[in-house]
C-alpha positions as CSV (number, residue, x, y, z in Angstrom):
1,M,60.0,-7.1,-46.0
2,R,61.1,-4.7,-49.0
3,L,65.4,-4.1,-48.5
4,F,66.8,-1.0,-49.3
5,G,68.8,-1.1,-52.9
6,D,72.4,-0.1,-53.2
7,L,72.9,2.8,-50.7
8,L,74.4,5.8,-52.7
9,P,77.0,8.3,-51.5
10,Y,75.6,11.4,-50.7
11,E,77.1,13.3,-53.4
12,E,76.4,11.0,-56.6
13,A,72.4,10.8,-54.8
14,L,72.4,14.7,-54.8
15,K,73.9,14.6,-58.7
16,T,71.1,12.2,-59.6
17,V,68.4,14.1,-58.4
18,L,70.1,17.6,-60.2
19,N,70.5,15.3,-63.2
20,N,66.7,14.7,-63.5
21,I,65.6,18.0,-62.3
22,A,64.4,20.5,-65.4
23,P,63.8,24.0,-64.6
24,I,60.4,25.3,-64.7
25,S,59.1,26.6,-68.4
26,C,55.6,27.7,-67.4
27,T,55.2,31.9,-66.6
28,E,52.6,34.0,-65.7
29,R,52.2,37.8,-65.3
30,T,51.8,39.0,-61.8
31,A,51.7,42.6,-60.0
32,L,54.9,44.2,-59.6
33,D,54.1,44.7,-55.7
34,N,53.5,40.9,-55.5
35,S,56.6,40.0,-57.5
36,L,59.3,39.9,-54.9
37,G,61.6,36.9,-55.0
38,R,60.5,35.9,-58.5
39,V,62.0,35.1,-61.6
40,L,61.8,37.5,-64.4
41,E,60.9,35.7,-67.5
42,E,62.1,38.3,-69.9
43,D,64.6,41.2,-70.6
44,T,63.4,44.4,-69.7
45,A,64.8,47.6,-71.0
46,A,64.2,51.2,-70.0
47,A,60.5,53.1,-72.0
48,Y,62.1,56.6,-70.5
49,N,65.0,58.3,-69.9
50,I,65.7,59.0,-65.8
51,P,65.6,61.6,-65.2
52,P,63.3,62.5,-67.7
53,F,64.8,65.9,-67.6
54,D,67.5,67.8,-66.5
55,R,66.5,68.3,-62.6
56,S,67.9,70.1,-59.4
57,G,69.9,67.4,-56.9
58,V,69.6,70.3,-53.9
59,D,66.9,72.8,-52.7
60,G,68.6,76.0,-53.6
61,Y,69.1,78.5,-56.8
62,A,69.1,77.9,-60.3
63,V,71.4,80.5,-62.2
64,R,73.6,80.8,-65.1
65,A,77.2,79.7,-63.7
66,A,78.9,82.7,-65.8
67,D,76.5,85.1,-63.3
68,T,78.3,83.6,-60.4
69,A,82.2,83.8,-61.5
70,R,82.6,86.8,-59.0
71,A,80.7,85.6,-55.8
72,A,82.7,85.7,-52.5
73,P,81.4,86.1,-49.0
74,D,82.8,89.4,-48.8
75,A,81.9,90.4,-52.3
76,P,78.5,88.5,-52.8
77,V,77.0,89.0,-56.2
78,R,73.1,89.8,-56.2
79,L,70.9,87.9,-58.6
80,T,67.2,89.1,-58.5
81,L,64.4,86.1,-57.7
82,A,62.3,85.9,-60.5
83,E,60.0,82.6,-59.4
84,V,59.6,79.9,-56.9
85,V,59.8,76.1,-58.7
86,Y,59.0,73.4,-56.6
87,A,59.2,69.5,-57.3
88,G,56.5,68.4,-59.7
89,A,56.3,71.7,-61.3
90,T,57.1,73.6,-64.3
91,G,58.5,77.1,-64.1
92,T,57.2,79.3,-66.3
93,Q,59.8,82.1,-65.8
94,M,63.3,81.9,-68.4
95,V,66.6,82.2,-66.4
96,S,67.9,85.7,-68.2
97,P,71.5,87.3,-67.2
98,G,71.1,89.1,-63.5
99,T,68.4,86.6,-62.4
100,C,67.5,83.4,-60.8
101,V,64.9,80.3,-59.9
102,Q,64.3,79.3,-56.3
103,I,64.2,75.8,-56.8
104,A,63.3,72.5,-55.1
105,T,65.2,69.1,-54.9
106,G,63.9,66.8,-57.9
107,A,62.1,70.4,-59.7
108,K,62.7,70.8,-63.7
109,M,65.7,73.1,-64.5
110,P,64.1,76.5,-65.9
111,C,65.3,77.2,-69.4
112,G,68.3,79.5,-69.2
113,A,70.0,77.9,-66.0
114,D,72.9,75.8,-66.1
115,A,73.6,75.2,-62.5
116,V,72.1,75.2,-59.1
117,I,73.6,77.1,-56.0
118,M,73.1,75.7,-52.8
119,V,70.9,77.4,-50.1
120,E,73.4,77.5,-47.8
121,N,75.6,79.5,-49.8
122,T,73.1,82.1,-50.0
123,R,71.6,85.0,-48.7
124,R,67.9,86.3,-49.0
125,E,66.9,90.2,-49.5
126,I,63.4,90.9,-49.9
127,D,63.5,89.8,-53.9
128,A,66.9,89.3,-54.5
129,I,69.7,86.8,-53.5
130,L,73.3,87.4,-52.5
131,L,75.4,84.4,-54.2
132,L,78.4,83.7,-51.8
133,K,80.3,81.8,-54.0
134,P,81.0,80.7,-57.4
135,A,79.0,77.7,-59.2
136,Q,80.4,75.5,-61.7
137,T,78.4,74.5,-65.2
138,G,76.3,71.8,-64.0
139,E,77.1,71.7,-60.5
140,N,74.3,69.8,-58.3
141,V,72.2,69.4,-61.8
142,G,70.9,66.1,-63.0
143,R,70.9,65.4,-66.5
144,T,68.4,63.9,-68.6
145,G,69.2,60.2,-68.5
146,D,72.0,60.4,-66.4
147,D,70.8,57.2,-63.9
148,V,68.6,55.4,-67.1
149,M,68.8,55.7,-70.9
150,K,65.8,55.2,-73.1
151,G,66.3,51.7,-74.6
152,E,69.1,50.7,-71.9
153,L,68.5,46.8,-70.5
154,L,67.1,47.4,-67.4
155,V,66.5,44.0,-66.0
156,S,67.7,40.8,-67.5
157,A,65.8,37.7,-67.9
158,G,66.4,35.2,-65.4
159,A,66.5,38.0,-62.4
160,V,65.4,37.4,-59.1
161,L,63.4,40.3,-58.8
162,D,64.8,42.1,-55.3
163,P,63.8,45.3,-53.7
164,S,66.2,47.4,-55.7
165,K,64.9,45.8,-58.9
166,I,61.3,46.8,-58.3
167,G,62.6,49.7,-58.0
168,V,63.8,50.2,-60.8
169,L,61.2,48.5,-63.1
170,S,58.6,50.8,-61.3
171,S,60.8,53.8,-62.7
172,Q,59.4,53.1,-66.0
173,G,55.6,52.9,-65.1
174,I,55.6,49.0,-65.0
175,S,53.0,47.8,-63.2
176,R,53.3,43.8,-64.2
177,V,56.0,41.9,-64.9
178,K,56.3,38.4,-66.9
179,V,57.6,35.6,-64.3
180,F,58.1,32.2,-64.1
181,A,55.8,30.2,-62.3
182,R,56.4,28.9,-58.9
183,P,56.3,25.1,-59.2
184,V,53.4,23.4,-57.7
185,V,54.8,20.6,-54.8
186,A,52.5,18.4,-53.7
187,I,53.3,16.5,-50.0
188,I,52.2,13.1,-49.3
189,P,51.7,11.9,-46.0
190,T,51.2,8.9,-45.0
191,G,51.0,6.6,-42.2
192,E,47.7,5.8,-39.9
193,E,49.0,7.3,-36.9
194,I,49.2,10.3,-38.0
195,V,46.7,13.6,-37.6
196,P,46.5,17.0,-38.9
197,P,47.4,19.6,-36.5
198,G,43.9,21.2,-34.9
199,K,41.9,17.7,-34.7
200,P,42.1,15.4,-31.3
201,L,44.3,12.9,-30.9
202,K,42.8,9.4,-30.1
203,G,44.9,5.9,-29.0
204,S,48.4,5.9,-30.1
205,Q,48.0,8.6,-32.5
206,I,50.8,11.8,-33.0
207,Y,50.3,14.7,-35.0
208,D,51.6,15.4,-38.8
209,I,55.0,17.4,-38.4
210,N,56.2,16.7,-41.5
211,S,53.7,18.1,-44.0
212,H,53.7,21.3,-42.2
213,T,58.1,21.4,-41.9
214,L,58.4,20.6,-45.9
215,A,55.5,23.0,-46.7
216,A,57.9,25.8,-45.0
217,M,60.5,24.3,-47.0
218,V,58.7,24.4,-50.2
219,R,57.7,28.4,-49.7
220,L,61.5,29.5,-48.6
221,H,63.0,27.9,-51.5
222,G,60.7,29.1,-54.9
223,G,57.6,26.7,-54.7
224,E,53.8,26.5,-54.0
225,P,53.3,23.6,-51.8
226,V,50.0,21.5,-51.7
227,I,49.1,19.1,-48.6
228,L,47.0,16.4,-49.9
229,P,44.7,14.4,-47.0
230,I,47.1,12.0,-45.1
231,T,47.0,8.7,-46.8
232,G,46.6,5.7,-45.4
233,D,48.6,2.0,-46.0
234,K,46.1,0.4,-48.4
235,P,47.3,0.3,-52.0
236,E,44.7,2.0,-53.7
237,E,44.8,5.2,-51.5
238,L,48.3,5.3,-52.1
239,E,47.9,4.7,-55.8
240,A,44.8,7.5,-55.9
241,A,47.0,10.0,-54.0
242,L,50.0,9.8,-56.2
243,E,47.7,10.3,-58.9
244,K,46.4,13.6,-57.9
245,A,50.2,14.8,-57.0
246,L,51.2,14.2,-60.0
247,E,48.9,17.1,-61.2
248,G,52.1,19.2,-59.7
249,D,55.2,19.8,-60.7
250,M,57.0,18.4,-58.0
251,V,56.1,15.2,-55.5
252,L,56.8,15.0,-51.7
253,T,56.3,12.0,-49.7
254,S,57.0,11.3,-46.4
255,G,57.2,8.0,-44.7
256,G,56.3,4.6,-46.4
257,S,60.2,4.4,-47.8
258,S,61.4,2.4,-45.4
259,V,61.3,-1.6,-45.4
260,G,58.5,-2.0,-43.0
261,E,55.9,-4.6,-44.2
262,K,53.1,-2.0,-44.5
263,D,55.7,0.8,-46.5
264,L,54.0,0.0,-50.0
265,L,54.9,3.2,-52.1
266,M,58.1,1.6,-53.3
267,G,56.0,-1.0,-55.0
268,I,53.8,1.5,-56.3
269,L,56.5,3.7,-57.6
270,E,58.6,1.0,-59.3
271,A,55.4,-0.3,-61.0
272,R,54.2,3.2,-61.9
273,G,57.7,4.7,-63.3
274,R,61.3,4.8,-62.7
275,V,63.4,4.8,-59.0
276,F,66.5,6.3,-59.4
277,F,67.7,5.0,-55.9
278,H,66.4,3.9,-52.5
279,G,68.4,4.9,-49.9
280,V,71.7,7.3,-49.2
281,K,74.4,6.5,-47.1
282,I,73.9,9.1,-44.7
283,K,72.8,9.6,-41.1
284,P,70.0,10.8,-41.0
285,G,68.3,10.2,-44.0
286,K,68.9,6.8,-44.9
287,P,65.8,5.7,-46.2
288,T,65.6,9.1,-48.5
289,T,64.4,8.0,-52.3
290,F,64.3,9.4,-55.6
291,S,62.0,8.4,-58.4
292,E,60.1,9.9,-61.5
293,V,56.8,9.0,-62.2
294,K,55.2,10.8,-65.8
295,G,57.7,12.6,-66.2
296,K,57.4,14.1,-62.3
297,P,60.2,14.3,-60.2
298,V,59.0,12.2,-56.7
299,L,61.5,13.0,-53.3
300,G,60.5,10.4,-50.7
301,M,61.2,11.8,-47.6
302,P,62.0,9.5,-44.3
303,G,58.8,9.9,-42.2
304,N,61.2,10.8,-38.6
305,P,61.1,14.6,-38.5
306,T,64.5,14.9,-37.7
307,T,65.2,12.5,-40.8
308,C,62.7,14.3,-43.1
309,L,63.7,17.9,-42.3
310,M,67.5,17.1,-42.6
311,A,66.7,15.3,-46.5
312,A,64.8,18.4,-47.3
313,Y,67.8,20.6,-46.9
314,L,69.9,18.0,-48.3
315,F,68.0,17.4,-51.3
316,L,65.0,19.3,-51.4
317,A,66.0,22.6,-51.5
318,P,68.8,22.5,-54.2
319,A,66.1,20.6,-56.4
320,L,63.6,23.0,-55.7
321,R,65.6,25.8,-56.3
322,Q,66.9,24.3,-59.6
323,M,63.1,24.0,-60.7
324,A,62.5,27.3,-59.5
325,R,65.3,29.0,-61.7
326,L,66.4,30.7,-58.5
327,P,70.5,30.7,-58.0
328,A,71.7,27.2,-56.5
329,Y,71.6,26.4,-52.9
330,N,74.6,28.0,-51.4
331,P,74.1,28.0,-47.1
332,C,76.3,30.3,-44.9
333,R,78.9,28.2,-43.8
334,V,81.2,29.1,-40.3
335,Q,84.1,28.0,-38.6
336,A,83.8,26.2,-35.1
337,R,85.5,24.0,-33.1
338,M,84.0,21.1,-31.7
339,A,83.0,21.2,-28.4
340,E,83.2,17.7,-27.3
341,R,84.6,14.3,-29.2
342,V,82.3,12.4,-32.1
343,N,82.3,9.1,-33.7
344,G,81.3,8.9,-37.1
345,P,78.9,5.7,-38.2
346,R,81.0,3.3,-40.0
347,D,79.5,3.4,-43.4
348,R,77.6,6.5,-43.7
349,T,78.4,10.1,-43.7
350,Q,76.6,12.1,-40.8
351,F,75.2,15.7,-40.5
352,L,75.7,16.3,-37.4
353,T,73.2,18.9,-35.6
354,V,75.0,21.6,-33.9
355,R,74.3,25.1,-32.1
356,I,77.3,27.8,-32.1
357,E,78.0,29.4,-28.5
358,G,81.1,31.4,-29.3
359,E,83.9,29.3,-30.8
360,K,82.4,26.0,-30.1
361,A,79.9,23.6,-32.1
362,I,77.8,22.0,-29.8
363,S,75.7,18.7,-30.8
364,V,72.2,18.8,-30.3
365,F,71.4,15.9,-31.9
366,K,68.8,13.3,-30.1
367,E,67.3,11.0,-32.2
368,S,65.5,10.8,-35.5
369,S,62.4,11.0,-34.3
370,A,63.2,14.1,-31.9
371,I,62.0,17.5,-34.1
372,T,64.1,19.8,-31.3
373,S,67.1,18.0,-32.9
374,M,66.7,20.3,-35.6
375,S,64.2,23.4,-33.9
376,H,67.4,23.9,-31.1
377,A,70.2,23.5,-34.2
378,E,72.1,26.3,-35.8
379,G,73.7,23.9,-38.7
380,Y,75.2,21.1,-38.9
381,V,78.5,19.5,-39.6
382,V,79.7,16.8,-42.1
383,V,81.2,14.1,-40.3
384,G,82.7,11.2,-42.9
385,E,82.3,7.5,-42.8
386,S,84.5,6.1,-39.7
387,A,85.8,9.7,-38.9
388,M,86.7,10.8,-35.6
389,L,86.6,14.5,-34.6
390,E,88.5,15.2,-31.2
391,K,87.5,17.3,-29.1
392,G,88.6,21.0,-30.3
393,T,88.7,19.7,-33.5
394,K,88.5,23.0,-36.1
395,V,85.3,22.3,-38.2
396,E,83.1,24.1,-40.8
397,V,79.4,24.1,-39.5
398,V,76.8,24.8,-42.3
399,M,74.2,27.2,-41.5
400,F,70.6,26.1,-41.7
C-alpha cells in the first residue's frame, strides 16, 4: 500500500503548482468572430482614422455657422436647401453662403459646412429651411480621427478579447487576429468501475462524472479538453494513457492517487518524472497530487466527484489560467453569516461548500462522493485547522 507523502498546506501546494506552470507560447490566427475570450499575441495599431472623414453626429442640416448667427424662434434664418446626403453617400454640392444640405447621422460633411443644426431646431419650407437657433462652429460634427488616429495603439498584446475590443478591431477592417493557442488539457479517467455516459451499467459500475466536470472547468478557464478513453488498473494501460496524454500541454488524472493497493499511477509518475507533492492538508482534496513528466505538468485529481471538482477550483483553475495567459483566477467573494455551528477538522483546512439564503451561509456538504454537494452549492467557506465557527459568525464566501 502506497502512503501519502508529507501533506503540504494549501498555500504552499498552490504556490508549487504556479511556480511550475509556464505560459503557453504557441500562437495561431483565428477569425475575429471566433476570438471572444482569446488572448491577443501582438500589439495592434490603427491603419485608418476613425471616423475616416468629418461626419454628422445627428440628423439635421449641414450649414456654415456664420450664416446662423442671427437665428431665433421669432426671427428664423432662411437657407436654401441644396441637396440631401444620406449615410454612405457623398454629396456633390458645396455649402455656399445662404445654403444648406440635409444630412443623415454618420454621413460625410459636405465641403463648405462647419456645423450641423438638429432637425428639431428647424422648420421646412418647399425648397428652403428656416433655422430657429444659431449653431456654433463644430457643433454636432465628428472630426476625422476624433475616436482613433491612424497609427494609434488599439489593443495591446496580452489583452483578452471582449466584445468592445473585437469591435474596435473590426473598425479597422481586421478579419483575423493572432492569438495565443488554448492549452490542450488531456484528461485520463481511471478505474475499472466507471463507464462513459450513454453506455449501459453492469453490476457495480457507475458513470464517469469527473471527466466531464473537469472538461467543463478546462473550457471555462481557457483550455481545450481532450478526454481519453477510460483506463483500467493495469500498469501497461496507465503507461500508454500517460504517453498519449503527454501530447497535450497539461495532463489531468482522475483517481489513482489514493493509497489503495491498485492505485498504481503514483509509481508510474515517480518513475517517469518528478512528483512535487502527493497529498495536501485540505478537506476535501487530500489526495491531490502534482507532478511533471517530459516538461508537462500533471495534476492528479482525487476520484470522489466532490473532492475532484473542489480540487479543480483550488488548483486547476489558477494553473490553467496562468498557462493560457488569462488574468489570474479571482473569484467573487461575498459576506455572510454561518447558519449553524461548524467545527473545522483537526489537521486540515476545510473548504466547506455552502449556499446563500439572504445573509446566511448554509452548509450543503454531504460527503466526498456526493456530486450534489457541489451542484447545490454557490461557493465555499474556508475553515481553518481546528477552527470553530459559531452560528452567526461573519464569514467570507468564495463564489463558484
